[in-house]
OpenMM code with the backbone's topology and positions (N, CA, C; nanometers):
from openmm import Vec3, app, unit

residues = "MET LEU GLY SER THR GLU HIS VAL GLN ALA VAL LEU ASP ASP VAL LYS THR ALA PRO ILE PRO GLU ALA GLU LYS ALA LEU PHE ALA PHE VAL ASP LYS LEU ASN ASP ALA PRO GLY ASP VAL CYS ARG GLU ASP VAL GLU ARG LEU LYS ALA ALA GLY TRP SER ASP GLU ALA VAL TYR ASP ALA VAL SER VAL CYS ALA LEU PHE ASN PHE TYR ASN ARG TRP ILE ASP GLY THR GLY VAL GLN GLY LEU SER PRO ALA MET TYR GLU ARG SER ALA LYS ARG MET ALA THR GLY GLY TYR LEU PRO ALA PRO PRO PRO GLY SER PRO PRO LYS PRO GLY GLY GLU PRO GLU ARG".split()
positions = [
    Vec3(4.8232, 4.5949, -16.1538),
    Vec3(4.8372, 4.7291, -16.1984),
    Vec3(4.8201, 4.5875, -16.3669),
    Vec3(4.9093, 4.5571, -16.4060),
    Vec3(4.9684, 4.4608, -16.5405),
    Vec3(4.8527, 4.3712, -16.5533),
    Vec3(4.8144, 4.4129, -16.6894),
    Vec3(4.6723, 4.3226, -16.7461),
    Vec3(4.5294, 4.3284, -16.6817),
    Vec3(4.4595, 4.4238, -16.6209),
    Vec3(4.4023, 4.4326, -16.5232),
    Vec3(4.3452, 4.5927, -16.5854),
    Vec3(4.2875, 4.5810, -16.7165),
    Vec3(4.1739, 4.6954, -16.7126),
    Vec3(4.1008, 4.7906, -16.6599),
    Vec3(4.0421, 4.7011, -16.5215),
    Vec3(3.9541, 4.7411, -16.4763),
    Vec3(4.0238, 4.8072, -16.3915),
    Vec3(4.1524, 4.7952, -16.3130),
    Vec3(4.1824, 4.8416, -16.1851),
    Vec3(4.2587, 4.9633, -16.2693),
    Vec3(4.3028, 5.0065, -16.3513),
    Vec3(4.3590, 5.1077, -16.4442),
    Vec3(4.2407, 5.1605, -16.4514),
    Vec3(4.1029, 5.1797, -16.5055),
    Vec3(4.0677, 5.2511, -16.5405),
    Vec3(4.0034, 5.3469, -16.3920),
    Vec3(4.0062, 5.2374, -16.2695),
    Vec3(4.0030, 5.2987, -16.1415),
    Vec3(4.0727, 5.3668, -16.0897),
    Vec3(4.1601, 5.3859, -16.1453),
    Vec3(4.3038, 5.4376, -16.1079),
    Vec3(4.2634, 5.5701, -16.1552),
    Vec3(4.1990, 5.5911, -16.2948),
    Vec3(4.1974, 5.7239, -16.3991),
    Vec3(4.0914, 5.7863, -16.3187),
    Vec3(4.0308, 5.7328, -16.2931),
    Vec3(3.8812, 5.7613, -16.2263),
    Vec3(3.8643, 5.8244, -16.1247),
    Vec3(3.9558, 5.7532, -16.0098),
    Vec3(3.9905, 5.8184, -15.8454),
    Vec3(4.0641, 5.7469, -15.8020),
    Vec3(4.2188, 5.7434, -15.8073),
    Vec3(4.2764, 5.6776, -15.7319),
    Vec3(4.2600, 5.6674, -15.6002),
    Vec3(4.1888, 5.7721, -15.5087),
    Vec3(4.1564, 5.7355, -15.3786),
    Vec3(4.1197, 5.6564, -15.3402),
    Vec3(3.9898, 5.6068, -15.4654),
    Vec3(3.8578, 5.4431, -15.4527),
    Vec3(3.9242, 5.3622, -15.4857),
    Vec3(4.0600, 5.3702, -15.5849),
    Vec3(4.0612, 5.2595, -15.7104),
    Vec3(4.1312, 5.0947, -15.5817),
    Vec3(4.0620, 5.0389, -15.6346),
    Vec3(4.1199, 4.8933, -15.5176),
    Vec3(4.3013, 4.8340, -15.5504),
    Vec3(4.3168, 4.9477, -15.5156),
    Vec3(4.4789, 4.9173, -15.5772),
    Vec3(4.5747, 4.9227, -15.3703),
    Vec3(4.6656, 4.9089, -15.3689),
    Vec3(4.7322, 4.8752, -15.2148),
    Vec3(4.7847, 5.0952, -15.2075),
    Vec3(4.6923, 5.0554, -15.0546),
    Vec3(4.7360, 5.1802, -14.9643),
    Vec3(4.9380, 5.2872, -15.0461),
    Vec3(4.9963, 5.1808, -15.0430),
    Vec3(5.1531, 5.2173, -15.0731),
    Vec3(5.1757, 5.2637, -15.2179),
    Vec3(5.0476, 5.2415, -15.3037),
    Vec3(5.0700, 5.2936, -15.3993),
    Vec3(4.9816, 5.4415, -15.4674),
    Vec3(4.8579, 5.3991, -15.3795),
    Vec3(4.7961, 5.5567, -15.3162),
    Vec3(4.9190, 5.6455, -15.2725),
    Vec3(4.9480, 5.5982, -15.2032),
    Vec3(5.0489, 5.7493, -15.2042),
    Vec3(5.1744, 5.7373, -15.2572),
    Vec3(5.1911, 5.6894, -15.3519),
    Vec3(5.2830, 5.7033, -15.4770),
    Vec3(5.2213, 5.8100, -15.5516),
    Vec3(5.1094, 5.7797, -15.5929),
    Vec3(5.0417, 5.8472, -15.6921),
    Vec3(4.9785, 6.0296, -15.6224),
    Vec3(4.9355, 6.0000, -15.5078),
    Vec3(4.9480, 6.1614, -15.4353),
    Vec3(5.1017, 6.1647, -15.4607),
    Vec3(5.2395, 6.1601, -15.4439),
    Vec3(5.3149, 6.2412, -15.4458),
    Vec3(5.3566, 6.3037, -15.6094),
    Vec3(5.3688, 6.2116, -15.6831),
    Vec3(5.3560, 6.2392, -15.7912),
    Vec3(5.2619, 6.3372, -15.8112),
    Vec3(5.1833, 6.3126, -15.7932),
    Vec3(5.0608, 6.4360, -15.9239),
    Vec3(5.0948, 6.5717, -15.8289),
    Vec3(5.1044, 6.5447, -15.7016),
    Vec3(5.2015, 6.6931, -15.5990),
    Vec3(5.3035, 6.7285, -15.7014),
    Vec3(5.3874, 6.6583, -15.6758),
    Vec3(5.5391, 6.6452, -15.7926),
    Vec3(5.4706, 6.7508, -15.9321),
    Vec3(5.3751, 6.7402, -15.9494),
    Vec3(5.3392, 6.7316, -16.1036),
    Vec3(5.2885, 6.8307, -16.1415),
    Vec3(5.1840, 6.8540, -16.0196),
    Vec3(5.0519, 7.0389, -16.0404),
    Vec3(5.1908, 7.1312, -15.9363),
    Vec3(5.2407, 7.1169, -15.8556),
    Vec3(5.2785, 7.1581, -15.7331),
    Vec3(5.4647, 7.1523, -15.6739),
    Vec3(5.5009, 7.1330, -15.7740),
    Vec3(5.6538, 7.1195, -15.7610),
    Vec3(5.7371, 7.1489, -15.6495),
    Vec3(5.7141, 7.2900, -15.6514),
    Vec3(5.7260, 7.3674, -15.5640),
    Vec3(5.7512, 7.3583, -15.3951),
    Vec3(5.5784, 7.2511, -15.3695),
    Vec3(5.5796, 7.2148, -15.2663),
    Vec3(5.6027, 7.0743, -15.1928),
    Vec3(5.6654, 7.0011, -15.2853),
    Vec3(5.6648, 6.8893, -15.2293),
    Vec3(5.8118, 6.8740, -15.1163),
    Vec3(5.8202, 6.8325, -15.0335),
    Vec3(5.8623, 6.8796, -14.8898),
    Vec3(5.9729, 6.7733, -14.8698),
    Vec3(6.0129, 6.7429, -14.7244),
    Vec3(6.0904, 6.6278, -14.6946),
    Vec3(5.9636, 6.5572, -14.6433),
    Vec3(5.9161, 6.5900, -14.6139),
    Vec3(5.7900, 6.4794, -14.5154),
    Vec3(5.6689, 6.4409, -14.6503),
    Vec3(5.6794, 6.4767, -14.7675),
    Vec3(5.6308, 6.3954, -14.8336),
    Vec3(5.7040, 6.2340, -14.8655),
    Vec3(5.8375, 6.2930, -14.8768),
    Vec3(5.9107, 6.1747, -14.8994),
    Vec3(5.9269, 6.0562, -14.8250),
    Vec3(5.9052, 6.1147, -14.6831),
    Vec3(5.9326, 6.0544, -14.5699),
    Vec3(5.7785, 5.9765, -14.5663),
    Vec3(5.6791, 6.0032, -14.6136),
    Vec3(5.5528, 5.9208, -14.5605),
    Vec3(5.5628, 5.8307, -14.7354),
    Vec3(5.5977, 5.8773, -14.7896),
    Vec3(5.6273, 5.7719, -14.9315),
    Vec3(5.7337, 5.6104, -14.8192),
    Vec3(5.8239, 5.6705, -14.7361),
    Vec3(5.9163, 5.5741, -14.7318),
    Vec3(5.8615, 5.4953, -14.5908),
    Vec3(5.7303, 5.5705, -14.5084),
    Vec3(5.6672, 5.4910, -14.4148),
    Vec3(5.5789, 5.3933, -14.4710),
    Vec3(5.5669, 5.4437, -14.6051),
    Vec3(5.4630, 5.3282, -14.6774),
    Vec3(5.5158, 5.1718, -14.7357),
    Vec3(5.7125, 5.2144, -14.7472),
    Vec3(5.7385, 5.0776, -14.7786),
    Vec3(5.8506, 5.1222, -14.9265),
    Vec3(5.7710, 5.2350, -14.9318),
    Vec3(5.9058, 5.2748, -15.0333),
    Vec3(6.0735, 5.2976, -15.0390),
    Vec3(6.1213, 5.2246, -15.1276),
    Vec3(6.2871, 5.3152, -15.0877),
    Vec3(6.3030, 5.4042, -15.1419),
    Vec3(6.4248, 5.4561, -15.1113),
    Vec3(6.4795, 5.5939, -15.2067),
    Vec3(6.4707, 5.5654, -15.2860),
    Vec3(6.5105, 5.4338, -15.3384),
    Vec3(6.5003, 5.4281, -15.4963),
    Vec3(6.4021, 5.4437, -15.5740),
    Vec3(6.3174, 5.3893, -15.5131),
    Vec3(6.1520, 5.3614, -15.6053),
    Vec3(6.1281, 5.5271, -15.5707),
    Vec3(6.1565, 5.6085, -15.5041),
    Vec3(6.1050, 5.7773, -15.4947),
    Vec3(6.1975, 5.8318, -15.6047),
    Vec3(6.3151, 5.7609, -15.6382),
    Vec3(6.3987, 5.8516, -15.7238),
    Vec3(6.3910, 5.8280, -15.8389),
    Vec3(6.3010, 5.7239, -15.8861),
    Vec3(6.2134, 5.6549, -16.0072),
    Vec3(6.1252, 5.7396, -16.0092),
    Vec3(6.0510, 5.7163, -15.9260),
    Vec3(5.9040, 5.8240, -15.9600),
    Vec3(5.9524, 5.9409, -16.0069),
    Vec3(5.9940, 6.0148, -15.9140),
    Vec3(6.0549, 6.1512, -15.9094),
    Vec3(6.1195, 6.2183, -16.0877),
    Vec3(6.2130, 6.0910, -16.1274),
    Vec3(6.2805, 6.0783, -16.2835),
    Vec3(6.1609, 6.0595, -16.3596),
    Vec3(6.0829, 5.9786, -16.3900),
    Vec3(5.9617, 5.9035, -16.4754),
    Vec3(5.8813, 6.0039, -16.4728),
    Vec3(5.8212, 6.1509, -16.4068),
    Vec3(5.7513, 6.2297, -16.3645),
    Vec3(5.7906, 6.3155, -16.4065),
    Vec3(5.9294, 6.3907, -16.3771),
    Vec3(5.9738, 6.4965, -16.4524),
    Vec3(6.0340, 6.4547, -16.6013),
    Vec3(6.0880, 6.2975, -16.6391),
    Vec3(6.0866, 6.2935, -16.8084),
    Vec3(5.9490, 6.3143, -16.8507),
    Vec3(5.8627, 6.2285, -16.8121),
    Vec3(5.7523, 6.2993, -16.9268),
    Vec3(5.6549, 6.4206, -16.9058),
    Vec3(5.6873, 6.4926, -16.8028),
    Vec3(5.6713, 6.6194, -16.8376),
    Vec3(5.7753, 6.7185, -16.9206),
    Vec3(5.8901, 6.6578, -16.9395),
    Vec3(6.0253, 6.7629, -17.0661),
    Vec3(5.9393, 6.6376, -17.1779),
    Vec3(5.9490, 6.5530, -17.1824),
    Vec3(5.8759, 6.5005, -17.2796),
    Vec3(5.7963, 6.5570, -17.3751),
    Vec3(5.6495, 6.5853, -17.2934),
    Vec3(5.5498, 6.6422, -17.2991),
    Vec3(5.5321, 6.7606, -17.3973),
    Vec3(5.6547, 6.8397, -17.2512),
    Vec3(5.6644, 7.0231, -17.3071),
    Vec3(5.7387, 6.9743, -17.4937),
    Vec3(5.8633, 6.9123, -17.4588),
    Vec3(5.8704, 6.9303, -17.6027),
    Vec3(5.8565, 6.8662, -17.6913),
    Vec3(5.7867, 6.8219, -17.6936),
    Vec3(5.6141, 6.7812, -17.7944),
    Vec3(5.5603, 6.8808, -17.8892),
    Vec3(5.5245, 6.9242, -17.7857),
    Vec3(5.4128, 7.0700, -17.8015),
    Vec3(5.4840, 7.1457, -17.8302),
    Vec3(5.6158, 7.2543, -17.8078),
    Vec3(5.7004, 7.3186, -17.8437),
    Vec3(5.7209, 7.3193, -17.9454),
    Vec3(5.7906, 7.1808, -18.0341),
    Vec3(5.8659, 7.1318, -18.1733),
    Vec3(5.7318, 7.1038, -18.3286),
    Vec3(5.5968, 7.0370, -18.2450),
    Vec3(5.5200, 7.0165, -18.2774),
    Vec3(5.5240, 6.8523, -18.3332),
    Vec3(5.5983, 6.7640, -18.2753),
    Vec3(5.6179, 6.6211, -18.3140),
    Vec3(5.4633, 6.6036, -18.3181),
    Vec3(5.4207, 6.5353, -18.4189),
    Vec3(5.3118, 6.4776, -18.4130),
    Vec3(5.3508, 6.2810, -18.3498),
    Vec3(5.2009, 6.2378, -18.3034),
    Vec3(5.1904, 6.1544, -18.2138),
    Vec3(5.1758, 5.9931, -18.3644),
    Vec3(5.2071, 5.8628, -18.2761),
    Vec3(5.1635, 5.7481, -18.3973),
    Vec3(5.0194, 5.7832, -18.4372),
    Vec3(5.0084, 5.7483, -18.5528),
    Vec3(4.8558, 5.6455, -18.5863),
    Vec3(4.7617, 5.5490, -18.5282),
    Vec3(4.6873, 5.5696, -18.5041),
    Vec3(4.6453, 5.4547, -18.4404),
    Vec3(4.6878, 5.3102, -18.4278),
    Vec3(4.7099, 5.2412, -18.5257),
    Vec3(4.7750, 5.1559, -18.5793),
    Vec3(4.8901, 5.1319, -18.5088),
    Vec3(4.9638, 5.1870, -18.5503),
    Vec3(5.1387, 5.2438, -18.4684),
    Vec3(5.0660, 5.1773, -18.3274),
    Vec3(5.0066, 5.2500, -18.2318),
    Vec3(4.9866, 5.2137, -18.1107),
    Vec3(4.9519, 5.1107, -18.0527),
    Vec3(4.8221, 5.0401, -18.1337),
    Vec3(4.8502, 4.9230, -18.1142),
    Vec3(4.9361, 4.8073, -18.1562),
    Vec3(5.0074, 4.7857, -18.2222),
    Vec3(5.1883, 4.7178, -18.2724),
    Vec3(5.1904, 4.7231, -18.1380),
    Vec3(5.2695, 4.8615, -18.0779),
    Vec3(5.3591, 4.9173, -18.0187),
    Vec3(5.2869, 4.8681, -17.8702),
    Vec3(5.1810, 4.8435, -17.8345),
    Vec3(5.1105, 4.8117, -17.7508),
    Vec3(5.1250, 4.6411, -17.7154),
    Vec3(5.1224, 4.5921, -17.8096),
    Vec3(5.0911, 4.3987, -17.7947),
    Vec3(5.2749, 4.3909, -17.8211),
    Vec3(5.3662, 4.4956, -17.8966),
    Vec3(5.4922, 4.4116, -17.8784),
    Vec3(5.5374, 4.4522, -17.6640),
    Vec3(5.4769, 4.5690, -17.6537),
    Vec3(5.4965, 4.6253, -17.5051),
    Vec3(5.5117, 4.5134, -17.4211),
    Vec3(5.3593, 4.4595, -17.4623),
    Vec3(5.2762, 4.3223, -17.3381),
    Vec3(5.3638, 4.2253, -17.3317),
    Vec3(5.4079, 4.1609, -17.4870),
    Vec3(5.4819, 4.0960, -17.4761),
    Vec3(5.6151, 4.0192, -17.4325),
    Vec3(5.6814, 4.1773, -17.4473),
    Vec3(5.8043, 4.1581, -17.4282),
    Vec3(5.8832, 4.2804, -17.3659),
    Vec3(5.7967, 4.4062, -17.3514),
    Vec3(5.8402, 4.5065, -17.2310),
    Vec3(5.8992, 4.5919, -17.3472),
    Vec3(5.9786, 4.7190, -17.2747),
    Vec3(6.0180, 4.8195, -17.3501),
    Vec3(6.1280, 4.7939, -17.4638),
    Vec3(6.2514, 4.7115, -17.3988),
    Vec3(6.3188, 4.6302, -17.5308),
    Vec3(6.2794, 4.5904, -17.6369),
    Vec3(6.3079, 4.6018, -17.7302),
    Vec3(6.3216, 4.5511, -17.8543),
    Vec3(6.3520, 4.4138, -17.8427),
    Vec3(6.3528, 4.3432, -17.9322),
    Vec3(6.3782, 4.1995, -17.9776),
    Vec3(6.5301, 4.2286, -18.0389),
    Vec3(6.6136, 4.1008, -17.9949),
    Vec3(6.7251, 4.1294, -18.0385),
    Vec3(6.6853, 4.0866, -18.1945),
    Vec3(6.7806, 4.1381, -18.2916),
    Vec3(6.8228, 4.0787, -18.4685),
    Vec3(6.7801, 3.9821, -18.4825),
    Vec3(6.7561, 3.8499, -18.5471),
    Vec3(6.7304, 3.7712, -18.5933),
    Vec3(6.8648, 3.6871, -18.5881),
    Vec3(6.8877, 3.5759, -18.5288),
    Vec3(7.0249, 3.4992, -18.5411),
    Vec3(7.1479, 3.5328, -18.4369),
    Vec3(7.0867, 3.6135, -18.3520),
    Vec3(7.1592, 3.7149, -18.2056),
    Vec3(7.2383, 3.6558, -18.1542),
    Vec3(7.3809, 3.6000, -18.0613),
    Vec3(7.3282, 3.5237, -17.9840),
    Vec3(7.3531, 3.5118, -17.8583),
    Vec3(7.2887, 3.4499, -17.7798),
    Vec3(7.2224, 3.4619, -17.6717),
    Vec3(7.3276, 3.5109, -17.5696),
    Vec3(7.2562, 3.5674, -17.4556),
    Vec3(7.2753, 3.6657, -17.3355),
    Vec3(7.3992, 3.5698, -17.2513),
    Vec3(7.4317, 3.5799, -17.1732),
    Vec3(7.5835, 3.5374, -17.1141),
    Vec3(7.4465, 3.4652, -17.0029),
    Vec3(7.5585, 3.3155, -16.9436),
    Vec3(7.4176, 3.2840, -16.8685),
    Vec3(7.3009, 3.2088, -16.9331),
    Vec3(7.2667, 3.1789, -17.0644),
    Vec3(7.1657, 3.0753, -17.1071),
    Vec3(7.0566, 3.1675, -17.1602),
    Vec3(6.9896, 3.2965, -17.0878),
    Vec3(6.9207, 3.3196, -17.1125),
    Vec3(6.8882, 3.3979, -17.2492),
    Vec3(6.7815, 3.3749, -17.3401),
    Vec3(6.7505, 3.4663, -17.4319),
    Vec3(6.7303, 3.6137, -17.3672),
    Vec3(6.7929, 3.6938, -17.4896),
    Vec3(6.7203, 3.8352, -17.4602),
    Vec3(6.6695, 3.9009, -17.5052),
    Vec3(6.5650, 3.9548, -17.4536),
    Vec3(6.4643, 4.0153, -17.5137),
    Vec3(6.4594, 4.1115, -17.6271),
] * unit.nanometer
topology = app.Topology()
chain = topology.addChain("A")
for resn in residues:
    res = topology.addResidue(resn, chain)
    for name in ("N", "CA", "C"):
        topology.addAtom(name, app.Element.getBySymbol(name[0]), res)
């Protein structure tokens, strides 16, 4: 989906009809269930993901991301933390689109071992 606003919008509109692989639809369904009814998640749900090709590590990552977003949303709501300005979101989006989540190293930083520059 990276770089395709149409795919992202299709997923947001209706993941079941979005033009994404069935494995991704299964993962989104699992995360929706985990988010909406965590007590109902069972071994069979995880087995469906594994049958769709997802590894144990991928399932663990999906659970972790879902849990962290729920935690952060509640923490922010409970503490009254305010969001960024639209301009800051725009700058952050541009940075992440070109360099990912990691900030750039300070100017003059030594290269990473192996000769690859650090992001």
